[in-house]
Every structure is written in structure tokens, then in C-alpha cells.
C-alpha positions in Angstrom: 0.1 -0.1 0.0 1.2 3.3 -0.9 2.4 5.9 1.9 1.6 8.9 -0.2 -1.5 11.0 0.7 -4.9 10.2 -0.7 -5.1 11.6 -4.2 -7.7 14.2 -4.8 -9.4 14.3 -8.3 -12.1 16.7 -9.4 -13.4 17.9 -12.8 -12.8 21.2 -14.8 -15.9 22.8 -13.6 -14.2 23.6 -10.4 -12.0 26.0 -12.1 -9.3 25.8 -9.3 -6.7 28.5 -9.2 -3.8 26.9 -11.0 -1.2 27.5 -8.2 -3.5 25.7 -5.7 -4.1 22.7 -8.0 -0.4 22.3 -8.5 0.5 22.8 -4.8 -2.0 20.4 -3.6 -1.4 17.9 -6.4 -5.1 17.9 -7.5 -6.0 15.9 -10.6 -8.5 17.4 -13.0 -10.6 15.6 -15.6 -11.9 18.0 -18.3 -15.5 18.5 -19.3 -16.0 19.3 -22.8 -17.4 22.5 -24.8 -19.0 21.7 -28.0 -19.3 24.4 -30.7 -21.4 23.0 -33.6 -19.5 19.7 -34.6 -16.2 20.6 -32.7 -15.5 19.3 -29.3 -13.0 21.0 -27.0 -11.6 19.7 -23.7 -12.0 22.4 -21.2 -8.8 24.1 -20.3 -6.9 21.7 -22.7 -8.0 22.5 -26.2 -9.6 26.0 -25.5 -8.4 28.8 -23.5 -10.7 31.1 -21.7 -9.6 34.0 -24.1 -10.5 31.9 -27.2 -13.8 30.6 -25.6 -15.1 34.1 -24.7 -14.2 35.4 -28.1 -16.2 32.5 -29.9 -19.2 32.5 -27.5 -21.0 35.7 -28.9 -20.3 34.7 -32.5 -21.6 31.1 -32.1 -24.3 30.6 -34.8 -25.8 27.9 -32.5 -25.6 28.0 -28.7 -22.8 25.9 -27.6 -23.2 22.8 -25.3 -21.3 20.9 -22.7 -20.6 17.3 -22.3 -19.1 15.1 -19.3 -16.0 13.4 -19.5 -16.2 9.8 -21.0 -16.0 6.8 -18.8 -12.7 5.9 -20.5 -11.1 9.3 -19.7 -11.8 8.6 -16.1 -10.4 5.1 -16.4 -7.2 6.8 -17.8 -6.9 9.1 -14.7 -7.9 6.4 -12.2 -5.8 3.3 -13.4 -2.2 4.5 -13.2 -2.9 5.9 -9.4 -4.6 2.7 -8.5 -1.9 0.5 -10.0 0.7 2.7 -8.0 -1.3 1.7 -4.9 -2.8 5.2 -4.3 -6.1 5.8 -2.7 -8.3 8.1 -4.4 -11.2 10.6 -3.5 -13.0 11.9 -6.7 -15.2 15.1 -6.1 -17.7 16.2 -8.6 -20.4 18.9 -9.8 -24.0 17.8 -9.3 -25.4 14.7 -10.9 -28.6 16.7 -11.6 -26.5 19.1 -13.8 -24.0 16.6 -15.6 -23.3 13.1 -16.2 -19.8 13.5 -14.9 -20.6 11.6 -11.6 -22.2 8.9 -13.6 -19.1 8.6 -15.7 -16.9 8.4 -12.8 -18.9 5.8 -11.1 -19.1 3.8 -14.4 -15.2 3.9 -14.7 -14.8 2.6 -11.0 -17.3 -0.3 -11.9 -15.3 -1.2 -14.8 -12.0 -1.0 -13.1 -13.2 -3.3 -10.3 -14.2 -5.7 -12.9 -10.8 -5.6 -14.5 -8.8 -5.6 -11.1 -11.3 -8.3 -9.8 -11.5 -6.5 -6.4 -12.9 -3.7 -4.6 -10.8 -0.5 -5.3 -9.9 2.2 -2.7 -11.7 4.8 -4.7 -14.5 7.0 -3.3 -16.7 9.2 -5.7 -18.5 12.1 -4.2 -21.6 13.7 -5.8 -21.9 17.3 -4.6 -24.4 20.1 -5.0 -21.6 22.5 -6.0 -19.8 23.8 -9.0 -17.4 26.6 -9.7 -15.4 28.0 -6.9 -17.8 26.3 -4.4 -16.6 23.0 -5.7 -13.2 24.5 -5.7 -13.1 25.3 -2.0 -14.5 21.8 -1.3 -11.8 20.2 -3.3 -9.0 22.6 -1.8 -10.2 21.5 1.8 -10.2 17.8 0.9 -6.7 18.1 -0.6 -5.4 19.9 2.6 -6.9 17.1 4.8 -5.2 14.5 2.6 -1.9 16.4 2.7 -2.3 16.3 6.5 -2.4 12.6 6.5 -5.9 11.9 6.8 -7.5 8.7 5.7 -9.7 8.2 2.5 -12.7 7.8 4.8 -11.7 10.9 6.8 -11.2 13.1 3.7 -14.8 11.9 2.5 -16.2 12.8 5.9 -14.8 16.1 5.9 -16.0 16.9 2.4 -19.6 15.7 3.5 -19.4 17.8 6.5 -18.4 20.9 4.6 -20.9 20.5 1.7 -23.9 22.0 3.7 -21.8 25.0 4.9 -20.9 26.3 1.4 -22.6 29.3 -0.4 -22.3 30.3 -3.9 -23.8 33.7 -5.0 -23.3 35.5 -8.2 -24.3 38.4 -10.4 -24.9 37.9 -14.2 -25.1 40.5 -17.0 -28.0 38.7 -18.3 -30.1 35.6 -18.1 -29.9 35.1 -21.8 -27.1 32.3 -21.5 -28.7 30.4 -18.7 -32.0 30.4 -20.8 -30.1 29.2 -23.9 -28.4 26.5 -22.1 -31.6 25.3 -20.5 -29.9 25.4 -17.0 -32.1 28.1 -15.7 -33.8 26.4 -12.7 -35.9 28.5 -10.3 -34.4 31.6 -12.1 -37.0 30.9 -14.9 -39.3 33.1 -12.9 -37.2 36.2 -13.6 -37.1 35.8 -17.7 -40.0 38.3 -18.1 -38.4 41.0 -15.9 -37.1 44.4 -17.2 -33.9 44.5 -19.3 -32.0 46.7 -16.9 -32.2 44.2 -13.9 -29.0 42.5 -12.9 -30.0 39.2 -11.6 -28.5 38.1 -8.3 -28.6 34.3 -8.2 -27.4 31.4 -6.1 -26.8 27.9 -6.4 -29.2 25.9 -3.9 -29.6 22.2 -4.0 -27.5 21.8 -7.0 -29.7 24.1 -9.1 -29.7 28.0 -10.1 -32.2 30.0 -7.9 -33.0 33.7 -7.8 -32.1 35.8 -4.8 -33.1 39.4 -5.9 -33.2 41.6 -8.9 -31.3 44.7 -8.3 -31.5 47.5 -10.9 -27.8 48.0 -11.4 -24.4 46.2 -11.5 -23.2 48.2 -8.5 -26.5 47.5 -6.4 -26.3 43.8 -7.2 -22.6 43.5 -6.0 -23.4 45.7 -2.9 -26.3 43.2 -2.1 -24.0 40.2 -2.5 -21.6 41.6 -0.1 -24.3 42.3 2.5 -25.9 38.8 2.1 -22.5 37.3 2.6 -22.2 39.4 5.8 -25.6 38.2 7.1 -24.5 34.5 6.5 -21.0 34.9 7.8 -22.3 36.3 11.0 -18.9 37.6 12.1 -17.0 34.2 11.7 -13.8 33.7 9.9 -14.3 33.0 6.2 -12.9 30.9 3.4 -13.6 32.6 0.1 -13.3 31.9 -3.7 -14.0 35.0 -6.0 -14.9 33.8 -9.5 -15.4 35.8 -12.7 -16.0 35.7 -16.4 -13.6 38.1 -18.2 -13.8 40.7 -15.3 -10.5 40.6 -13.6 -10.5 44.0 -12.4 -14.0 43.8 -10.8 -12.9 40.5 -9.1 -9.7 42.1 -7.8 -11.9 45.1 -6.4 -14.4 42.5 -4.9 -11.4 40.8 -3.3 -10.4 44.1 -1.8 -13.9 44.7 -0.4 -14.1 41.2 1.0 -10.7 41.4 2.8 -11.7 44.8 4.2 -15.0 43.4 5.5 -14.3 39.8 6.6 -11.7 38.0 8.5 -10.5 35.8 5.6 -8.6 32.6 6.2 -8.1 31.8 2.6 -9.2 34.0 -0.5 -8.8 32.9 -4.0 -9.5 34.5 -7.4 -10.2 32.3 -10.4 -11.9 32.8 -13.8 -14.5 30.7 -15.0 -14.2 29.0 -18.3 -16.2 27.3 -21.0 -18.3 24.8 -19.3 -19.7 27.2 -16.6 -19.1 30.2 -19.0 -21.6 28.7 -21.5 -24.4 29.0 -19.0 -23.4 32.3 -17.2 -22.2 34.3 -20.1 -19.4 37.0 -20.0 -19.0 39.5 -17.1 -20.4 37.2 -14.4 -18.9 37.7 -11.1 -19.6 35.7 -7.8 -18.6 34.8 -4.4 -18.1 31.3 -3.0 -17.6 30.9 0.7 -18.0 29.2 3.8 -17.2 30.0 7.6 -15.3 28.3 10.3 
């Protein structure tokens, strides 16, 4: 049995900050963005810059697809052959077939290895940097020497404590992508509303309808403050081609909260297809 820490795997919807991904040795299986008949592996075949340049010009709205069973097998197999234990943590099964592909890969590998494998797969209700914070916490636990069962327990304990609140420029991309959830109720609203949304139970749900971007970001911070209730926070700031706004939001968060961790990350194709350009958001949990 390997003496190395439990290996943490996630998917590209987490949009982990590259430095943290490398430092914590987190494996990432790419989802796919599909423009017409061309399939791009997220963060592999398509940069964020290329994606956001292509998105407004696409004749048909692009779609997304989960990694194949074989792609998960390719990631899991060498680790298992080396005696590593794995915890694989993914975006909601109600939004994507990624978790199902991971489970099918485990079943197939157990058939080939002819034994039960030390591989735990976790279906979470989170994506983007909320999933990222979960994965970072799991990797920190693994590097601290926690067992696979302890890492899974830490992930499951953290899942209900997370929040993901975000501001979109428009609901149009959510509508086109069919991922609109409870936010469908906002579709008939005035064009100058900047929807403030959250992920709840693995779905997009409306929070408020501020009349301007500035008011939406102000409310985002106020809601975070209510939920944090003066406790230390772990924060991920996410944006879609809005680095200056994300940096400003980070400054406001640092000034307002006791931040144990703060990461800034850009969301790419598999979330950007649904969120559209100029989205900005806050993922967080408190101690």
C-alpha cells in the first residue's frame, strides 16, 4: 500500500486556481465544450480567451458534455496501479453526467482488477469555486495525512456549509443553455435588472433583482455578511472576463471579513456557456 497521501481528483467545472491545483497535487478531468460539431476539452484545447471570443459569435448556442468513462479510467488506473487511494469529487449529478461517468469507470476498473478498489466518488451540489473550495479542503486534509474515509467525511461535513452567490449580466445564456432552474421566474423581468442568483440544492435559484450592477454587487456583499455572522471565512471569488471587478471585490471582501483563505479564479467554458461573459460571484464558507 502506498504511503503517499490520498489523491484528490475533480473535474474542470471547479476552475481551481492553477497555483493551488499544482501545490495540492489535485487531478482534474476536463469536461467538454461543444461548438457545432467541434468538441473542445475544457482548459486543454480551448483557453478562456478563445472561448469568450467565440461565444458571442456562435451561430448555435454551444453545449457541454461530461468526460467519458474511458477518460476517467485513464486518470484512475495508473494511480490505483501505484497503490494510491483516491477521492474523486464532482459537480451535481442533476446538472451533469460527470458523476455517472466516474462511477461507471470505477465499476469497470473493479471488474478488470477483480477486487474492490480504494476509490471514493462524491456527488456534490456544488460547481465553480464552491466545488473548488471543497476540493481544496479535501486536498489539505489528504496532505495532512487523513485517511480516505476521513477525507470523504470532511467533504460531506463541508457540503452544507458552502454558499455560491453570483451576479450575471444577463439571463440569456442560462436560458439558452436550459440550466435556468428557479431563475426562470425572472425571464419576463425588465432588461435593466442585474439578476443576483445562487446555487441551492445543485440548481440555479433567484435571490434578488437589483436595478444596477453596483447595487447587485453591494447586495452580494451584504448577504455574505449576514450569512457569515462575524465568523472567519474561506472565500473564492469567480469571474468571467472581469479581472478588475474581481480584484476590487477581493479588496472589499478582505476589508469586510476575517478571511482565512481567499482565491480569485476565472470561470471558463463549461460554466461560461451558461453564465455568459462578465459574471462575477462569491463562494464561501465559515469556520
